[in-house]
C-alpha positions as CSV (number, residue, x, y, z in Angstrom):
1,X,-14.3,43.3,76.9
2,X,-11.6,44.8,79.0
3,X,-12.5,44.9,82.7
4,X,-11.9,48.0,84.8
5,X,-8.9,47.7,87.0
6,X,-7.4,44.9,85.0
7,X,-3.7,44.5,84.7
8,X,-2.0,46.2,81.8
9,X,-2.4,44.1,78.6
10,X,0.3,42.9,76.3
11,X,-1.2,43.5,72.8
12,X,0.0,41.7,69.6
13,X,-1.4,41.8,66.1
14,X,-0.7,38.9,63.7
15,X,-1.7,38.6,60.0
16,X,-2.7,35.0,59.1
17,X,-3.1,33.6,55.6
18,X,-6.0,31.2,55.3
19,X,-6.0,28.8,52.4
20,X,-8.8,29.1,49.9
21,X,-11.6,28.2,49.8
22,X,-12.5,29.9,53.1
23,X,-15.9,31.3,54.0
24,X,-14.6,33.8,56.6
25,X,-17.8,35.7,56.7
26,X,-19.8,32.5,57.3
27,X,-17.5,31.5,60.1
28,X,-17.6,34.9,61.8
29,X,-21.4,35.1,61.5
30,X,-21.8,31.6,63.0
31,X,-19.5,32.4,65.9
32,X,-21.2,35.7,66.5
33,X,-24.7,34.2,66.4
34,X,-23.6,31.6,68.9
35,X,-21.6,33.9,71.1
36,X,-21.7,33.3,74.9
37,X,-23.0,36.5,76.5
38,X,-20.3,38.2,78.6
39,X,-17.5,36.1,77.2
40,X,-17.8,36.5,73.4
41,X,-19.1,39.1,71.0
42,X,-19.1,39.6,67.3
43,X,-20.5,41.2,64.2
44,X,-20.3,40.6,60.4
45,X,-16.5,41.1,60.2
46,X,-15.0,40.4,63.6
47,X,-15.3,38.1,66.6
48,X,-13.8,38.6,70.1
49,X,-13.5,35.9,72.8
50,X,-12.2,36.1,76.3
51,X,-10.1,33.3,77.8
52,X,-8.6,32.2,81.1
53,X,-5.0,31.4,80.4
54,X,-2.1,29.9,82.5
55,X,-0.9,33.3,83.8
56,X,-4.1,35.4,83.7
57,X,-6.9,36.5,81.5
58,X,-6.8,37.4,77.8
59,X,-8.9,38.2,74.7
60,X,-8.5,37.4,71.1
61,X,-10.1,39.3,68.3
62,X,-10.3,37.9,64.7
63,X,-10.9,40.5,62.0
64,X,-11.6,39.6,58.4
65,X,-9.6,41.7,56.0
66,X,-11.2,42.9,52.7
67,X,-10.8,41.0,49.5
68,X,-12.0,41.8,46.0
69,X,-15.2,40.0,45.0
70,X,-14.2,36.8,43.1
71,X,-10.7,36.9,44.4
72,X,-9.5,33.3,44.7
73,X,-6.3,34.1,46.6
74,X,-5.9,33.0,50.2
75,X,-7.9,35.0,52.7
76,X,-6.2,37.1,55.2
77,X,-7.3,37.7,58.8
78,X,-5.9,39.9,61.5
79,X,-5.7,38.4,64.9
80,X,-5.2,40.7,67.9
81,X,-4.3,39.1,71.3
82,X,-4.5,41.0,74.6
83,X,-3.1,39.1,77.5
84,X,-2.1,40.0,81.1
85,X,1.2,38.1,80.8
86,X,3.1,38.0,77.5
87,X,3.8,34.3,77.9
88,X,0.2,33.5,77.2
89,X,0.0,35.1,73.8
90,X,1.4,32.1,71.9
91,X,-1.2,29.8,73.6
92,X,-4.0,32.1,72.6
93,X,-2.8,32.5,69.0
94,X,-2.4,28.7,68.6
95,X,-6.0,28.2,69.7
96,X,-7.1,30.7,67.1
97,X,-5.2,29.0,64.3
98,X,-7.1,25.8,65.0
99,X,-10.4,27.6,64.7
């Protein structure tokens, strides 16, 4: 979803623990199915959304990390933020945590 000629991105990856029970696959499938063409995209394990932020554009990608079947431990997801200005990364991550 990066656009040609865009400003260099500041990229950050964060691992988040999500309390059980959490149907991560169901959430990602729902978001992917209802994605806004040109602004969002997803598949069975990841979802990417673009955003207009205070200092420029950005994207956030949520990736489900593998768990063993029947594992009742908290789920883990990897969140990757790409922003034009580093100051926007926290805002984008905070919005993802609320999701």
